Every structure is written in C-alpha cells, then in structure tokens.
N, C-alpha and C positions, 0 to 999 in steps of 0.2 A: 885364479880361477872363480868368475863369477856365480850368478845364478843358475849356473847347468844343473839338471835334473839327473842327469845319469852319467855315468863315465864308463866306455869301455878297456878294459883288462885284460892282459895276457895271461893265459891259463894252458896247463896241459895235464893229462891223465895219464896215470901209468897203472899198469893193469894186465890183465889176460885175453890173449886173443886166442880165439879156436885156430886148433892147430900149428900154433906157434911158441904160444907161453907168455910168459911175463915181460913186459919190456914196457917201453913209452908207445901209447897205441895214438892216442891225438894232440895234436898240438894246435893254440889257434896261429890264425893265418899271420905271417910276416915274423912268428917268433923264432930265435933261436938259442934254444936251451941249454945250450951246453955250459953257461954260467951258470944258471941257477940252480939245474941237476946237480953242478959241481958241490953246491952247498948241502945236498943230500945223500951224497956218494958213501954208498955203505950204509944207508939205513933210510931208504926210499920208503920201506915198508914194514918198521920195526915191530911184526906183530908175531903174537905167540902162536904157535899152530892150533892151538885147542879154541881160539877168538874166533879163528876164521870157521872153524869145524862148530862151533857152538851154536846158539838159541838166537840169534841175529843181533846180539845186543853189540857187535864190533861200531864202535862209535867214538873216534879218538882224532885228537886233534896237535898237529905240530907246529909251531911259529917260529922262523928263521930269519934274522936281519941278514941284509944284502949290502955287501963292500961295506960302507961308514954308515950304514944305517938308513940311506935315504930311500929303499925299497924293503918292504917285510913280506917273505913268503906264509904265506896260511896254506896249511895242508889238512883238508880232509879225509881220514882215512876210514873205509868202511867198508861193508861188502859187494862185490860186484857181479856182474851176471855169472849165471853157472856155463861153465867150460863146455867144450864139445861131448864130453863122457857125462856132464850133468854134476860135477862136482862144485861145490863152493868155491869161489876166487873171494880174491880182496882187491881192492884198487886204492889209490892215491892221485886226490884230485887238487893239484895248486894252483893258488891265482898271487900273482904278482901286484901289490899293491905300494902306489904311492904313500910314504911314513908322514910325510906331510899334512894329508888330507886326514888320515886317523889322528893326527894326534889335535887338529882342529875340529873334530870330532863331525866333517861332513862325510867321512866314512865311518864304519866299525866292522869289528869283527863278527859281531852277530850279522850283519848286511851281508859282509864276503860270504858268511858261512850258508846262510839262506839263499843267495845266489847260485852258488855252486850244487847245493840240493835240489834246488828248483831246474838246474842244469841237467841233474843226472837224471832227474824223473820223466824230464822230457827228451833225453836222449840218451835212451839206457845201452845203445849199442853205440855210441860215438868214435868214432874211430879216422885215421888220417886227420886232415887238416879242418878245424873247425874255426867257428868266428869266435872273436875276442868275445869274453864274458859282459854282458852289458849289467851293471850293476848301481842301484840308484842311490842320489846323493841326498842327504842332507840339509835342508836348505840353511844357509850362512845364520839367520837367525833362529835357527833352532838344532844345534847342535846335539850330535850324542854325546851325554853326559857320561864323560870319562869314570871308570870306577863306582860307579853310582850301584848300590844292593852288595857290595863287600860284606855290609856287616852282616848279612843274613847266612852268609858261609863260612867266614873265618873270624875268629876273634883279632881284635886291635894287636895283642900281644905276639899273634904268631905273625902278622903281617909287618910288626914293626922289627921283629926278629929276624924275619927275610931280608928285610929292607937294610937292615945294620951288617947283616952277613955277605950281602951282594956290594956294599960298599967298602968294607973291611977287605973283603977277598974276589975280586971279579972273575977270579976262576974257579970258586968257590962251586959245589955242586950240591944242592937242597933236596929233598924228596919233600914233599908236603904231603901228611898222612890225613886223608879225608876219611876214616872210617867208615863203611857202610853208605857210601855215595854210591850214585850211578851215573853212568857215561855222561848223560848231559848236564849235570853238577857239574863234573869236574871239568869238562867246556868251558861253563859259565866262568869257573873260579880262574882258569886261566888265562881268559877273556880280561877279566876283572883286573886281575894282579898285572898283567900288562899294562893295561890301561891307567891304572894309579901308580905304581912305581917308574914305570919306565915314561909314559907319556906326560903324567902329571908331578913327580918327581925328578924326573931328569936322569935316573939309574941308568948306566950303558945298557943297552940291549943285550937280551943273552937268549940262546936257543931253550925252548921250554916243548913240554910235552901234557898232555893231560890224561895220559895212562902210564902205566910202566911199560917199558918195552922189552925185547928180548933183553936179556942178561950182554951180550957182544955187542950191543947199541944203546947200553945204557951211557956211555961218556961221551955219547956225542952231545948231551945236553948238559944245560947248568941246571933246569928246574924240570921237575916232574910233579905232575900231581897224581895221587894213587889211593885207589880205595884199600890197599895191605901192603906191609911190607915187602920188599925185596930185596935178595942178596945184593950187594954191592961191596967195595972198596972202599977203604978207609976216606976217599976224596969225599966221600957223600955224608951228609948230617940228614938226620930225620928230624923232620918239625910237625909236630901235631895243629892241627887246625883249630882246634880247642884248646890249645895253649893258652893259660892263666896268667902267665907272669912273662917278659921279655927274658929269652934264654941267655943273651949276651949283652953286652952293656952298649950303649949309642954310642955311634962314632961323631967325636964332641964337634967335629967341623959342619956338621951336617944339621944344623938345627931347623932348617928350613923346610927339610926332608920330613924329620918328626912332626913338623907344624901341618904339612898337609895331610899327611895320614891322620892325622887328628880330626882336622878340619872334618875329613871325608866320614869319619864316624860319628863325629859330634851333630853333623846335618843331618845324616841319615835317623839319626836317635832323634830328630827334631829341636836341638838345641838352638839353631840358627834360623 
C-alpha cells in the first residue's frame, strides 16, 4: 500500500432489533460474517447485567486475532439504542483490520476505535446492509508510535512480568489489575500492551479484553485489564499494574524482547 489516505474495512454490528431481540443487525456490503463471528462465538457480548442497566459507563473493548494472525478483530462494546419497551440495550460493533497495517503504524487501534464510534454516532439505527467502514490512514512517513505512553499506565516490572508469562506459557491467562481505573484508561492500556508486546516484541497474538467479562466467558481470553479482581480458576494469574519488581524470571533466550521493553520506558522518560 502506497500513500493512500484511507481504507475501507468490513465491519458488523451485533445488538438489539425492535420486536426481534439480539442478533447480527447490520453487516457491511459483501461481508460473510461466518468465519469472523465464530471467533466470538459464546462471548459476542460478555457484559454483566448491571453494566447495561447502570450509569452509562459501559465502554469495553475486545481484540481477537484471526487465522494465523493476518487479520485482527477489534470489538467496541457499549450501550445501544433503547428497545421497543424503552429498556437499555448493549451492542458489539466489530471491525476487521489487516494486521500488517497495524504493525506498520499506518493504522492504529485508537483510529479504528474512533472510526467505529463516529459511525455509531452518525448511524444510531443502522440495520441490514451497511457500507464498509471508511478509516483514515497515517502517512507512511508519520506512522503511529507503537506502545508510546505505556509508562503512564503500567510499571515496567508489570509489563516485563506479563511478557515473561506469555513467552513461557502461550496458553496462560493473566488479569492485569488497574485499581481505580476508568473504562477509557483500560481501553488505552489494552491497546498499548498489544502494540508493544505483539507488534514490537513479536510475542504471539492473544485474545484480550479491557474489562472483566461475565464469569462463564472468562476463559475465552488470555489477557484481561480490570479495575477490580474477579473470581477465576487457577489458570489465571493476577498481576498488579503498579508492580515494583518482576514477579517471575526472565526467559533466557528472549533478551531482545526485554531490550525493546526497556527502550520503550527509557524513551518515554527522555533517556534517548
């Protein structure tokens, strides 16, 4: 891809339709959702009931790699339009993004996130066939800085521990506890961790969520960013965002990964 200024991406919306109930309510023209929806089967909307009924703070993100990682699903979960009885509803708006453009910095999770929210604001009652999502691209000479800003949210020891755990056990599950955080902060942390660990460090892609889901859907994820602890089985490890010292030993053969993490923190501290 050259100097194009935008890209059209397939997307779909799962939510409530009047007099029908929950289901896929809108799909971009030409998209067969069967392959992609199967990645989210069982947890399209892993939202606790009180979040839907609450104060409007429902604001959750999910990231899922597709196939061998050549594409990534970003799902923006939030409140949908009220149903026919005036009751609150929730919605999952997912976009399919080429991983290569995310790694190059031509695309970014914040750009995709904003494009989805712009579409929802302009089309609150979208249904049936919709046009692909028009998403702006960063210029090749001005890419999105991958992982920049992570120092403001997580201690380096926490990031190093998470990286070590992912490399030592690709099936391990980690809940990063960010006490006192608000949804928008957790969304940012999710994006930054994915950019740093997956795109820059080359750690294999994992499924992730920016909030604790319902208990039955916990084990669909490898990483959760949460503002509070949750009940989970022994496959989960709790990792504090403010961890002062790494909790596990480094993986000896992965010195390059720790170097990249160190560089990210040194650069943000103005050391380079």
